N, C-alpha and C positions, 0 to 999 in steps of 0.2 A: 693358780700362780702365773703372775704376768711374765710375758716373754720381751725382752729387750732386743730390738730390731737395731741394726747398725749398718753402715754404708759397706759395701765390699771394699777391698783393696783394689789398685790397679790390676794386680796380677790376677786377680780372681774374676774379671769380667772377661765374658765370652769374646774370642776374637772376631766373631761377626759384628759385635757392636761396638768396635774399636775402629778408628780410621786405620789405611793403610799407608804408613808413612814411607813404606819402601817404592811407592810411586814418585817420591821425591828422591830419596837417597837409600842405599841398602842397610847403612848404619850412621852412626854419630861420626865415625872416624871419616868416612867418604865424605860426608859434609864439611867437615873441618878441613880437609885437604882442598876441596874446591872454594871454600872460602878463602882461604889463604891465596889460591891463583886468583881470585877476584880482587882483593885487596892488591895483588901485584898488578894487575891490570890497570887499577885506578892510579896507582902511583906512576906508572908509564904514562898514562893519558896526562898527568899533572905537567908533564915536560912541554905540554902544547900551553901552558900560562902564559899570557901576555902575547900570544901568537894568533888569536882567534880572527883579527882582522885582515890577516896576511894572506898571500898566495891565491887572490881572487875567489875566495871563498872555499877554496879545497880545504885548508885547515879546520873551517868551521865545521864543514860537512864530516871531517875525518873524527872530530871531536865529538860531534852530535851521535854518530854511528857508534863511536866506543863507549859512549856513555850509556846508549840504549843497552849494548850487550851486558855491561856492568850491572846495570840496574834489573834486568831480567835475571841475572845470575843472583845477585843479592836478594832479590825477593824469594827466590825458592831456598836460599839457605836461610834467610831469617825465618821465614815461615814454618820451615822444618823445626827449628829450634823453638821457636813461638808456641808450636803445637805440642811439642816434646814437654815442655814448661807447663802448659795448660791441661795437659792429661792428668798431671799430677803434681800440684805447687810445693808438695813436701820432699819430692825427689831431687836431691842435693845434686846429682849428676846432670839432670835435666836443667836446673836452674843454672848451674855453672856454664853449661851450654849456650843457653840463651844469653847468659851475660859475655860470651864470646862473640856471640853475632852481634849482639847491641854495640859492643866495643868496636868491632868491625865495620859496622854501618856508620858509626860516629867517624871513624878514621877515613872512610871513604867520602863522606859528607864533607869532610874538612878539605880532604886534597881535591875535590870537585868543585869546590865553592868558588873558585876562580871564574866558572863559566856564567854564572847569571850576571855578576857586575859588566863581564865584557861583552855578553850579548845585549845587555841594556845601553852600552856605549856605542855601539855600532850606529854608524850613519844610515838613516831610514833610506834614502835614495841608493844607496850602495847597496844595502840588503835586497831591496826590491828588485836590483839588478841580478844579484846572485840568484834570486829564487827563480829568475826565468833563465838564467844562463846555464847554472851548475846543475848537472843531472843528479837527480836524487835527493836535493835540499828542499825540494818543494813538499816532500813528506813531512817535514818539520816546520812547515809554515805556521800552523795554528799553534803549536808549542812555542816557536818563537815570538809570536804574538803575546802568548799568554806572559811569557817572562817580561816582555816589553812592556804591558802594561802596568807592571810593578816599578815602573821608571819612578823614582822619588823615595821609593820603598826600598829597593836593593842598596845595600851599603857598599863600601870599598871591599876591595878583595880582602884585605887584612882584617877588617870588620868582619867580614862574612866567613872567615877562618877561624877567628874568634869565638864567634856565635856557634859554630859547628863543633868546635872542641868543647863547648859548654853545654851541647845540648841535652847529653846523658844527666848532667846535673839539673839542668833546667827541668827534664821532664821526670826528675826522680819521684816527685809528688805521686805522680800517676802509678809508678811501680810499687811504692810504699803502700798505697791504697788498696791494689789489688792484692798484695801479698797479705796485709792485714784481713781484708774482707773475705779471702778466699782460703788462705791457709791457717790463719791464726783465731779467726772468729768462730765461737762454737755457742750454739744456742740451747744446750742441754737436752733434757727429755720432756715430753710430755706423755699423758695417757690417751690413747685413742679411744674411739667408741666402744671397744672391747674391753677397755681396761687395761690393756698393754702397755709398758713403758716403751715409747718409740723416739729415737734419736730426731730432733727437728734440724733440717737442713734448709738451704737455699732450695733445693730442687723439690723437696717434698713439701714445704710450707702450705703450699695452696691446696694440697689435699685435706689439712686441716683448717683452713681458714674458710673452707666451702663446707665444712661439716654440718651436717643438720643437728648436730648436738651443740648448743649454744655454750656448754662449758668447754667443750673441745675446741672449738673457735676461738672462744676468747682466751684461752691458756696459749693457743699457737700464737695469736696477734701479740701477747704480752711478753710471751718468751723471746719471740723475733726481735722485739723492740729493746730487750734488757741489755745485751752486751753493745748495742750503738749507743745508748744511754750510758752504760759504764766508762766508754771509750769516747764519748763525745768530744772532750777537749782535744785528743789526739786525732779524730777525724776533722775537726774544725781546723786546728792547726796545718794539717794536709791539704785541705782545700783551700784554705789561705795562701799557702805556699804555692800550689798550683796557679792559681788565679793571679797571684803576684807576678809570676815568671810570665804569664801570658800580656799582662798589663806591659810589664817592662819592656819585653819584646816589640810589643805594639808602639810602645814610645819610642824606642830605639829605630824603628822602621818608620817613623814620621806619620803614624797613623794616629787620628783623633781618640781611636778607642780600641781594645781588643775586638769588639764586635765588629766593627769596619774592617779591621784586618782580615777577620776570620771569614766575612762575607765576600770581600771584594777579590779574594782569590778566584772565586768561582764565578765573578760578575753578578752577584746577588744584590740587589738594591736593598739597603736597609729598612726601607719602606714595607717590604714584604714582612720581614719581622714584625714591625708594628702594627702592619694592617692584620696580621694573624692574632695578635693580642686583644687588638680592638674589638675585630669581629667577633672572636670566642666571647669576650665579656659581654657583648652585647647578646648573645645566646646562652649564658648561663642558666636562663630558666629550664632549658632543655635537659641538662644533667640535673638540676634540682627536680623537675618532673621525674625523672628516672628512680631517683632515690625514694620519692614521694610513692611511685607505683610499687617498688618492693616494700616500702614499708607497709602499705595498705594490703599487699598481697600475702606477706607473710605474717600479718597481724601482731606486729610488734611494736609495741609503745613503751617506753623509749626505744628509738631505733638506734643502735650504737653501730660505732665506726666497724666493729668486727662482725656485724649482720650484714653487711653490704654482699659479701660473697656467696652467701647462701643461694643455691640455685632454685628459681621459681618453680620450676618442673617437679619439684618435690624430692628428687634425688640426683646423684650423679649419673645422668644417663649417657649413652653413646661411649662408654669407656673402649678405648682402642689399645690394643698392643703396638708395637713398633711396625711389625708386618701389616697390620690391619691399617695402621695412619698411612703407611707408604701407599698401599692399594687405593685409599680414599683419595689420596693426593693425585695419584695417577688417574683415576676415574673422573674427579673433577676437571682435570686439566685435559680432558679430550678436546674441548672447545678450542683449545689453543693449537691444535693441529698437529700433525706426525712428527714435525722436527722437533718441536718442544719437549713432546713425550719421550722422543728418541733422548735427548739430554737427560731428562730425569730419570730415564731407566739405567742410563749409564752411571748416574749418581748413586742410585740403589743398588747397583749390582757389583759396583767395584769399590765399595768401602770408603766412599768420600765423607762418611758421617760417622761421627763419633758419639753413639746415642747414650749409652748409660751413664748414670752418676755414681761415682767413685770418691773414696776418700781423698781429699787434696784436689780434686778436680775443680776446674774453674767453673764459677756459677753462671747461670744464663744461657744464652745462646748466640752465637754469632757465624759468619761466614766469612771465608778468606779466600781469595783467587789467587792462583799462582799460573802465569802466563805461559810457563814452560811445562806445564802439566796439568792442573784441573782445579777447581775449586774444593775447598775442604768446609765441613759443617760441625760445630759444637752443638751438642744438644746436652740436656739433662732430662730423660724421658721419666715421664709418669704416664701410667695407663689412662689419662684424662684426655677428654677432646681436645683441651687446651694444648697439649703437646702435639697433636696433630696438626694445629694452626701454626705452631713454632716451626715445625717442619715445613709446612706450605710457605711461611713467611722465608725461613733461611733458603728453601729451595728456589724462591723468587730471586734472591740474590744470587743464587749459584748459578740460575739459568742466565741471568742478565752478565755475570762475568763469563759464561761459556759461549754465548752468542757474539759479545764483544771481542772475546779473545780470538774467534774464528773470523771475525770482519775486519779487525782494526789491528794496527801495528802496535806492539806493546806500550808505546807512550800514549795511545789514546784509548787502551783497553778499560782502565779503570774509569768507571764513571764518577764524578763527584757525589758525595753523599746524598745532596739534594735531590739527585736523580735515583740514586741507588735505592732509597726507601720507597720510591714509587713501586719498583719492581716487586719488592717482598709485600707490600702491603695490597698491591693488586691482587697475589694469589690468594689473601686471606678473603678478600671480596669474592672471588670466584668460587672459592670452597663454601662459603656461606651460601651463596646462590645455589650451588650443586646439591648441598643438603637440604636446604630448604625445598627444593625440588623432588628431592629423592624420598621426602619422608612428609610429603604434604597432606597426606591423609591420617597423620599421628599428631593429634593436636598438642599432647604433651611435649614430643620431640619439637614441634614447631616451636613452642614457647622456650625449650632448651636453646634451639639454635639461634633464634631470635635473641635471646640474652647474650649469646655468645658474641653476636653481631654489635649490639648495643654496647657490650662491654669494650669491643674493639674501639667504638666511636669513643667513648668515655676515657679508656686508657691511652689512646693515641693521640686524639685532638685535644681534650679537656685537660687530662693528667700531664700531657707533655707541654702543653702551653703554660700550665701552672708551674710546671720546672723550668720553662722558658723565662717566666716573669722573675722567678726565684733568681736563676743563673745572672741574667741581665741586672737585675738589682745588686747582687752580690759583687759584680764586676765593678760597677759603677761606685759602689761604697768603698770597695778597696782602691780602687784608682784614686778616690778622693782624700785617702788617707787612713780610713778606718780599718782597723785589725778586725778580720771576721772571727771573733769569738763565738764559742759555743753558744752561749746566752744570747747573743745579738741575732745568729742564724735561726736559733728556736723561735726567737720573736716574730722575724721576718716570715718565718715559714709557717707558724701558727696563723696568722692574718690571711696568708694565700689559702691555706687548707679550709680556714672557716668560709672563706669567700667562694671556692669552687665547690665545696660540699653542699654549702647552703644551711638553711634552717633546719632541715629534716634530720640530719645525721648529728647524732652526739658524740664527740670527739672523745678518745680513751688514752690512757698512757703518755707516754713521752713525745715531745714534738721534734725530736732528734732523729729519730728512724726515718721518717720520710723525707729528708734530706740527705743524710750521710750514706744511705744504701746505695744512691743512684751513681753507678760507674761512669755514665755518659757525662757526667760533670767535668770529668777528667779528659774529654774528647773536644772541648773548646767550641761551644756553641753550635752543638751536635743536635741537641733535643727537640729545638723548634722545627726541625727538618720532618720527624715523625708526623707532627700535626699536617705540616704543608702537604709531606706525601701520602697521608690518608685520604685528604681532601681530593688530592690529584688522581690517585688510584681509585678512587670511587666512581669518578666520572669515567676514566678510561676502561674500568672493569665493566661497568654498567653497559657501555658500548660494544664491548666484544661480547658480553654474555647474550645480549639480545641481538647480535649478529648484523650489527649495522653496518651497511656497505662500506667496506675498505678499512674497519675498525682493526681487525686483526693484523691486517699487512703494517698499518701504522704503527700498531704497538710492536710488532716483530721488529720493524725497522728502528723503532725506539731503543729496544735491547742492543741491536747490532750498533748502534751508533756510539757506545760507551761513552767517553768522554772527548770525541773529536769536535765538539763545538760545544759554546756556552749553554748552561742549563736552559735559559729563557728560550733560546732558539730552538734545541732539541724538544723541549715540550710543545712549542708553537707547531713545529712539525707534525707530533701525534695528536694535536688538536686542543690544546688547553693553553690558555693564557693565564700566567701567573702574574701578570703586571697590575692586575687588579683584584679585589676580594671576591668576584663572582663564584670562583671555584669553591670559596670556602662556604658561600651561601648555598651553592647546589649541594654540598656534602651534607650540609646540615639538615638541608631540606629532606634528604634520605633518611637521616637520624630521626627526624620528626615523624616520617612514614612508618619506621620500624617501632617506634613509641606506640603510634595509633594501633599498629597490627598487635602488638605485644597486651596493650591494653583491652583491646576486643577479644582476644582469646582467653584473656583472664577474667573477662566480663566485669570490669572495674568501672565501666562509663556509667 
């Protein structure tokens, strides 16, 4: 008789596997009381509207210092509500709490929207004089420069206020998508290898798509695709709405495109994006070679899309509990020195991590830092090595936040995404090197670990570049007047999937799922940074792992820098030049080496 396995409720999850939100506030009431006080401070600061150029710079300093405190408090309050909601998206009280935080954030953004236009309009010579003469103002020099770089794109005070008031509506597509994807989407049940009925979820999907039983993995892939296909028109309308809002805002701010708007905020040249797509397309043969290796090693002809996840080592090796995964990450990070490992131990010992999957919990994984407290990590743990790599990845983010919070004032503690993903993928590379060394005498484990590494390259460089091509095309087409229907998105996606998978892989099922399930499309030109970051991290981690002179010190300085300078400058200090494509060529050379290694171990030459 079959046994039906279901996810636990939030209340059934052991306390040790849930994050400790009392590190932020003792309860919801305490958070809401503080939120009201923060809104009050913002309204008081608004009294300085129209006066930032007065009093020989003292009013400007007063406003910047007050805004700094407000932003620190709001971050803490908003993250608390955000984490409460993501713990269980079906919890009405948590959803209501998040709504209050979002409303307050919009109100604060609106009442403080006078600041950027006034800062942009300041006379440069006068501002330079104040930066020298006004004690304390120099701390904000880079922040002021960042605002003033947007000259021509910052609107009038009244227009900025209007945009702020509309921000929740303009961002609603993301909220709708997350609710649909995390709370309302159900994949039904499938039979596992033992013949038991098991509920398919975001979190456990990989267990079944990597099954050695072809019927199980086929069923999992098709079942996961099914609800996306059934709701394809809703997903398309949601994505069209989000992209329309970004394109409209970019036009209002006098940018040529939403891409230019997204990249220019962090001073990233659009050529970085184009160079990524061009370079990866020039090396698609490496991805195609990988699928060919798997086809030959698994003796599968035809080789279907649902066969890609089968581990070449023959079974799922190195299964790790949450406790074992934490220890592996700690051991791997010995190369990072005592300060780094101390930060990790703090993370592991004080419940900064929400590990277990439960009904209604947000899918995937992420890290969010809180300047007045500590970073928090969301996971959906399975006892697969993959989860240990996710832990290493998100812990890289957490340590980036932790180091920068201790080295920078709050206005510079958050690194831009272009840098943040370097710190996370760096850890994945270090973990790979550690495991290859630890199990160097075990051929099967070497194959298993090398496959994890190669999958990282495929998933982070090739897959994310595929998404980047999709995203940029969608934005351009929508900007030109096309409505992004499900049929159009399916056709566009199909061409890209065929190109990136190549002639070896036979596609199956619907074309919808592989674009509709990507939450990062609602983060506005985010995905390309996974690819650039993986390449950058490959170079930096190799130098640290091989203990090249000064490499660790430069990397720790990179973590401590946060967002205190533009990304290109911070990376140059760390030893990587992203103004050309050489870093991508270097990373793909490492992929080629990994392919050579695994092919030799599989005796396929």
